[in-house]
C-alpha positions in Angstrom: -7.6 -5.7 26.3 -3.9 -5.9 25.6 -2.9 -9.1 23.8 0.4 -11.0 23.2 0.8 -10.9 19.4 3.4 -12.7 17.3 4.2 -11.2 13.9 5.9 -13.5 11.5 8.4 -11.7 9.3 10.4 -8.4 9.5 9.7 -6.8 6.2 8.0 -3.5 5.7 4.4 -4.8 6.1 5.4 -6.8 9.2 7.0 -3.7 10.8 4.0 -1.5 9.9 1.6 -4.1 11.3 3.7 -4.1 14.5 3.4 -0.3 14.7 -0.3 -0.5 14.5 -0.4 -3.2 17.1 1.8 -1.1 19.5 -0.5 1.9 18.8 -3.4 -0.3 20.0 -1.5 -1.2 23.2 -0.5 -4.8 22.4 2.7 -6.5 23.2 4.4 -7.8 20.1 7.2 -10.2 19.2 8.6 -10.4 15.7 9.5 -14.0 14.8 11.7 -14.1 11.7 14.0 -16.5 9.8 17.5 -14.9 9.7 18.2 -16.8 6.5 15.4 -14.9 4.7 16.8 -11.6 3.5 14.8 -8.4 3.6 13.5 -7.7 0.1 15.7 -4.8 -1.1 13.6 -2.7 -3.4 12.4 0.9 -3.5 9.0 1.7 -2.0 6.7 4.6 -1.7 4.4 5.5 1.2 1.2 7.5 1.5 0.8 10.3 4.1 -1.0 7.9 6.6 2.2 5.9 7.1 4.1 8.9 8.4 1.4 9.6 10.9 1.7 6.1 12.3 5.5 6.3 12.6 5.2 9.6 14.4 2.5 8.4 16.8 4.4 5.2 17.8 8.1 6.1 17.4 8.0 9.9 17.7 10.0 10.3 14.4 8.8 12.7 11.8 9.1 12.3 8.0 11.3 15.4 8.0 13.7 13.9 10.6 13.9 10.6 8.6 14.7 12.7 5.5 17.4 14.5 7.4 18.8 11.2 8.6 19.1 10.1 4.9 16.5 7.3 5.3 13.6 8.7 3.1 13.0 11.4 0.4 9.9 13.6 0.6 7.1 12.7 -1.8 4.7 15.5 -2.9 2.7 13.2 -5.2 2.9 11.3 -8.5 3.9 12.6 -11.9 2.1 10.8 -14.7 3.8 10.7 -18.1 2.2 9.3 -21.3 -1.0 8.3 -19.6 -4.5 9.0 -20.9 -4.4 11.7 -23.6 -0.6 11.6 -23.3 0.0 14.9 -21.5 2.2 15.0 -18.4 0.3 15.8 -15.2 0.8 15.8 -11.4 -1.3 14.2 -8.7 -0.5 16.0 -5.5 -1.1 14.3 -2.2 -1.1 14.9 1.6 -1.1 18.0 3.7 1.1 21.0 3.2 4.2 21.1 5.4 3.2 23.0 8.6 5.2 24.7 11.3 7.4 22.5 13.4 5.1 22.9 16.5 2.3 21.1 14.5 4.3 17.9 14.2 1.4 15.5 14.0 0.0 17.4 11.0 3.4 18.0 9.6 4.0 14.2 9.4 1.0 13.9 7.0 3.2 13.8 3.9 4.3 11.0 1.7 7.9 9.7 1.2 10.1 7.3 -0.7 12.5 4.8 0.8 14.8 1.9 0.1 13.4 -1.1 1.9 16.5 -2.5 3.5 17.8 0.8 4.9 14.3 1.9 6.0 13.5 -1.4 7.7 16.8 -1.5 9.6 16.2 2.0 10.8 12.6 1.3 12.0 13.8 -1.9 13.8 16.5 0.1 15.6 14.0 2.6 16.7 11.6 -0.1 18.0 14.4 -1.8 19.9 15.4 1.4 21.6 11.9 2.4 22.6 10.0 -0.8 23.3 12.4 -3.8 23.8 11.9 -5.0 27.3 9.4 -2.2 28.0 7.3 -2.5 31.1 4.1 -1.1 29.7 4.3 -2.3 26.1 6.9 -4.8 24.8 8.4 -5.3 21.4 10.9 -8.1 20.7 12.8 -9.6 17.8 13.7 -13.3 17.9 15.2 -15.6 15.3 13.0 -18.7 14.6 12.2 -21.1 11.9 8.5 -21.3 11.4 7.0 -24.7 10.4 3.3 -24.4 9.7 2.0 -23.7 13.2 5.1 -24.4 15.2 8.5 -22.7 15.7 12.1 -23.7 16.4 14.6 -21.3 17.9 17.6 -20.6 15.8 19.5 -18.0 17.9 22.5 -18.4 20.2 20.7 -20.5 22.8 21.4 -18.1 25.6 18.0 -16.3 25.7 15.3 -18.5 24.1 12.4 -16.3 25.2 9.8 -18.9 24.3 9.9 -22.3 26.0 13.0 -23.7 27.5 14.5 -26.0 25.0 16.0 -24.3 21.9 16.1 -27.6 20.0 12.4 -28.3 20.5 9.5 -27.3 18.3 6.8 -25.2 20.1 3.3 -24.5 19.0 3.2 -20.7 19.0 -0.4 -20.7 20.1 0.9 -21.8 23.5 2.8 -18.5 23.9 0.7 -15.9 22.0 -2.9 -14.8 21.9 -2.7 -14.2 18.2 -0.4 -14.6 15.2 -0.2 -12.3 12.2 1.7 -13.9 9.2 3.5 -11.3 7.1 6.1 -13.5 5.5 5.5 -12.5 2.0 4.7 -14.5 -1.1 4.4 -18.3 -0.7 3.1 -21.2 -2.7 -0.6 -20.9 -3.1 -2.9 -23.5 -1.5 -5.8 -24.7 -3.6 -8.6 -22.2 -3.2 -6.8 -19.9 -0.8 -6.3 -17.0 -3.2 -8.3 -15.4 -6.0 -7.0 -13.9 -9.2 -7.8 -10.2 -9.8 -10.2 -9.2 -12.5 -7.6 -7.3 -14.3 -4.6 -8.6 -16.4 -2.1 -6.6 -14.4 1.7 -6.4 -14.6 3.3 -9.5 -13.0 7.0 -8.7 -13.5 9.5 -5.9 -13.3 13.0 -5.1 -14.2 14.3 -3.2 -11.2 17.4 -1.0 -11.5 19.1 2.2 -10.3 19.6 5.2 -12.5 22.2 7.7 -11.3 20.1 10.8 -12.0 16.8 12.4 -10.9 14.0 14.1 -12.7 13.7 17.9 -12.3 10.4 17.2 -10.4 12.4 15.3 -7.8 9.8 15.3 -5.1 7.3 13.3 -7.2 7.1 9.6 -7.9 7.5 9.1 -11.6 4.8 6.9 -13.2 5.6 6.6 -16.9 3.4 4.6 -19.2 5.3 2.4 -21.6 4.4 0.1 -24.5 4.7 -2.9 -22.0 2.8 -1.3 -19.1 4.4 1.4 -17.0 7.6 2.3 -15.1 7.9 3.8 -11.6 10.8 6.0 -10.5 11.5 6.8 -6.8 13.8 9.8 -6.6 16.5 10.3 -3.9 17.9 13.7 -4.7 19.9 14.3 -1.5 21.7 11.0 -1.2 25.3 11.3 0.2 26.5 9.2 -2.7 24.8 11.5 -5.2 21.3 11.8 -6.6 19.7 8.7 -8.0 16.4 7.1 -8.9 15.2 3.6 -8.0 13.2 2.4 -11.0 11.0 -0.5 -11.9 10.0 -1.3 -15.5 6.7 -3.2 -15.1 5.3 -5.6 -17.7 3.2 -8.8 -18.0 5.5 -11.7 -18.8 2.7 -13.5 -20.5 2.7 -10.7 -23.2 6.3 -9.2 -23.2 9.6 -11.0 -23.4 11.6 -10.7 -20.1 15.1 -11.0 -21.7 14.4 -8.3 -24.3 13.2 -5.9 -21.7 16.2 -6.6 -19.4 18.6 -6.1 -22.3 16.9 -2.8 -23.2 17.3 -1.5 -19.6 20.9 -2.7 -19.4 21.8 -0.8 -22.6 20.8 2.6 -21.0 23.4 5.0 -19.7 23.9 5.5 -15.9 22.2 2.3 -15.0 23.3 -0.2 -12.3 21.9 -3.0 -10.2 19.6 -4.5 -12.9 17.5 -7.5 -11.8 14.2 -9.1 -12.5 11.4 -9.6 -10.0 8.3 -11.7 -10.8 5.1 -12.2 -8.9 1.5 -13.5 -9.2 -1.1 -10.8 -8.6 -3.5 -12.4 -6.1 -5.9 -11.8 -3.2 -6.4 -14.0 -0.2 -10.0 -14.9 0.3 -9.7 -14.2 4.0 -7.9 -11.6 6.2 -8.8 -13.5 9.4 -7.7 -17.1 8.8 -9.1 -18.5 12.1 -9.6 -17.2 15.6 -5.8 -17.2 16.2 -4.3 -16.1 12.9 -4.5 -13.5 10.2 -2.5 -12.6 7.1 -1.1 -9.3 6.1 1.4 -7.9 3.6 2.2 -9.8 0.5 1.0 -12.9 2.2 -2.4 -11.3 2.1 -2.4 -9.7 -1.3 -0.4 -7.9 -3.9 -1.9 -6.4 -7.0 0.0 -3.4 -8.6 2.4 -0.7 -7.4 0.2 2.0 -9.1 -0.7 4.7 -6.6 1.6 3.2 -4.0 -1.4 2.1 -2.0 -0.3 -1.4 -0.8 1.3 -0.1 2.4 -1.8 2.0 3.2 -4.0 -1.0 2.8 -1.7 -3.1 5.0 -1.9 -0.6 7.9 -5.7 -0.4 7.3 -6.0 -4.1 7.6 -3.7 -4.2 10.6 -6.3 -2.1 12.4 -9.0 -4.5 11.4 -7.0 -7.3 12.9 -6.4 -5.3 16.1 -10.1 -4.6 16.4 -10.8 -8.3 16.1 -8.2 -9.5 18.6 -8.8 -6.7 21.2 -12.4 -8.0 21.8 -10.9 -11.1 23.4 -11.1 -14.9 22.8 -14.8 -15.1 23.7 -15.8 -12.6 20.9 -13.6 -14.1 18.2 -16.6 -15.9 16.8 -17.0 -17.3 13.3 -19.6 -14.5 12.7 -17.2 -11.7 13.8 -14.4 -13.1 11.7 -16.8 -13.3 8.7 -17.8 -9.6 9.2 -14.2 -8.5 9.2 -13.4 -10.7 6.2 -16.4 -9.2 4.4 -15.2 -5.7 5.0 -11.7 -6.7 3.8 -13.0 -8.2 0.7 -15.1 -5.2 -0.1 -12.0 -3.0 0.3 -10.1 -5.3 -2.1 -12.8 -4.9 -4.7 -12.7 -1.1 -4.3 -8.9 -1.3 -4.7 -9.4 -3.0 -8.1 -12.0 -0.4 -9.0 -9.4 2.4 -8.3 -6.8 0.7 -10.5 -9.5 0.4 -13.2 -10.3 4.1 -12.9 -6.6 4.8 -13.9 -6.2 2.1 -16.5 -9.5 2.7 -18.3 -8.1 5.9 -19.7 -5.3 4.0 -21.5 -2.0 5.6 -22.6 -0.1 6.8 -25.6 0.4 3.2 -26.7 -1.9 0.9 -28.6 -0.2 -2.4 -27.6 -1.5 -5.8 -26.4 -1.0 -5.0 -22.7 -3.0 -1.7 -23.0 -5.7 -3.3 -25.2 -6.3 -6.0 -22.5 -6.1 -3.7 -19.5 -8.4 -1.1 -20.9 -11.0 -3.8 -21.8 -10.7 -5.4 -18.3 -10.9 -2.0 -16.6 -13.9 -0.7 -18.4 -15.7 -4.0 -17.7 -14.8 -3.6 -14.0 -15.6 0.0 -13.7 -19.1 -0.1 -15.3 -20.5 -1.9 -12.2 -19.7 1.2 -10.0 -21.8 4.2 -9.1 -18.9 6.3 -10.4 -18.1 4.0 -13.3 -20.0 6.1 -15.9 -18.4 9.4 -16.4 -21.7 11.4 -16.2 -22.4 9.7 -12.8 -18.9 10.5 -11.6 -19.1 14.2 -12.5 -22.6 14.4 -11.1 -21.4 12.9 -7.8 -18.4 15.2 -7.8 -20.7 18.2 -7.9 -22.7 16.7 -5.0 -19.4 16.5 -3.0 -18.7 20.2 -3.7 -22.2 21.2 -2.7 -22.4 19.2 0.5 -18.7 19.6 1.4 -18.5 15.8 1.4 -15.8 13.5 0.0 -17.8 10.3 -0.2 -19.9 10.5 -3.3 -17.2 10.7 -5.9 -14.6 8.6 -4.1 -13.3 5.2 -5.2 -11.3 3.1 -2.7 -8.6 5.1 -0.9 -8.9 8.2 -3.2 -11.1 11.1 -2.1 -12.9 13.5 -4.4 -9.8 15.8 -4.7 -7.7 12.8 -5.8 -10.3 11.7 -8.3 -10.7 15.2 -9.8 -6.9 15.5 -10.3 -6.6 12.0 -12.0 -9.7 12.6 -14.2 -8.4 16.1 -15.3 -4.9 14.8 -16.0 -5.9 11.7 -17.9 -8.3 13.8 -20.1 -6.0 16.8 -20.5 -8.7 19.2 -19.2 -8.7 21.8 -16.4 -10.6 21.7 -13.2 -12.6 24.8 -14.4 -13.6 22.9 -17.6 -14.8 20.0 -15.6 -16.9 22.2 -13.3 -18.1 24.7 -15.9 -21.6 23.2 -15.9 -21.7 23.0 -12.2 -24.7 24.8 -10.8 -25.0 25.0 -7.0 -28.1 23.4 -5.6 -30.5 26.1 -4.3 -31.7 23.5 -1.7 -31.7 19.8 -1.3 -35.0 19.3 -3.1 -33.5 20.5 -6.4 -31.4 17.4 -6.3 -34.3 15.1 -5.4 -36.4 16.2 -8.3 -34.4 14.5 -11.0 -32.8 11.5 -9.2 -35.5 9.3 -7.9 -35.2 10.6 -4.3 -31.6 9.7 -3.4 -30.8 12.4 -0.9 -27.1 13.3 -0.7 -27.7 15.1 2.6 -28.8 11.9 4.3 -32.1 13.3 5.6 
């Protein structure tokens, strides 16, 4: 059943949440404060994001690249991680012929937030604003807790009749998804992650690109790590959006900023700080959910935040599509349970990376390795022998579920493990002996059958 959904905010997570809602057949209205600027940073998207954009807006990643909005991402290039050798983690499908556009859009990309968001908003307005079947609107409002005040020109209020009056948005919408970003934490509303993650970054632009310009740079540093998003085909010349991440409780902000400012070809240097946290609930009540940074933010590693935001947007759509009579406390608890399990798996995936350490033996790395190894030991794939054993099962059964952690499938896990430990795929699999039949596996494992029989 189609619902009238209000989405608070107009940042990247709000727009992606809106796309998922439109894909599910809901009418949406973006309510945003015009005085709140779009966070202008560099971001990176996994292949799933391109598929959603194509499905709802009919725009391929290649077209967005041609329009100068995004740069293609083939994966991530790790420098100084693990044993210290540079390695690549390739993602997504290969680019296919143009006639296979849906598959062709299964590739990652980099983008600058402000330019990308304005582009997506323009596409939404052209395709859905005032649409008869599915509607998408954008209206300027001030949001006060659970009420709204119109702040536009007064000619087309859209909600209620009096632009000076506060309205309860539950009187006009079936559901509200709050994507307004970071806000002051209420007592008990959020949890701290189990890892002592980076909580600050010096963001800047470097007027050059790495020779592997279709890979996100992820360079381990003494303070944590640095990301680099390359834009090799910019009309103004090639450049890289970078973020030097660190934990401000360990490293000195001013010293790091001064170090970045002293580099050549660097502009637009600024500091961004945040508190890594996880909302205890995705579904706040029968009329509201959180998403985006309002819901959680942990770490840019792996560029998985946007993927999780769209994932949780689908959870929300499944919840609201059932109608008011099925938005029970029990159903909300079930959704929140699944969300929380996903958040724990996300921390597990971060731990899988961080447990391997880096070329640096510094306070940040000592802490994060200790935290990660404590986190990862509770997992079926936490012990390396178990992980490799389960990887062999995936190869034998043509599955991807036994050796996965969070959003990474077995192929991702194998690339990360090999890269961190500076070994080849053949070396990892040299002791792999194909199972003659399923009972060979049952003999030594207490009867856990990977075939599910």
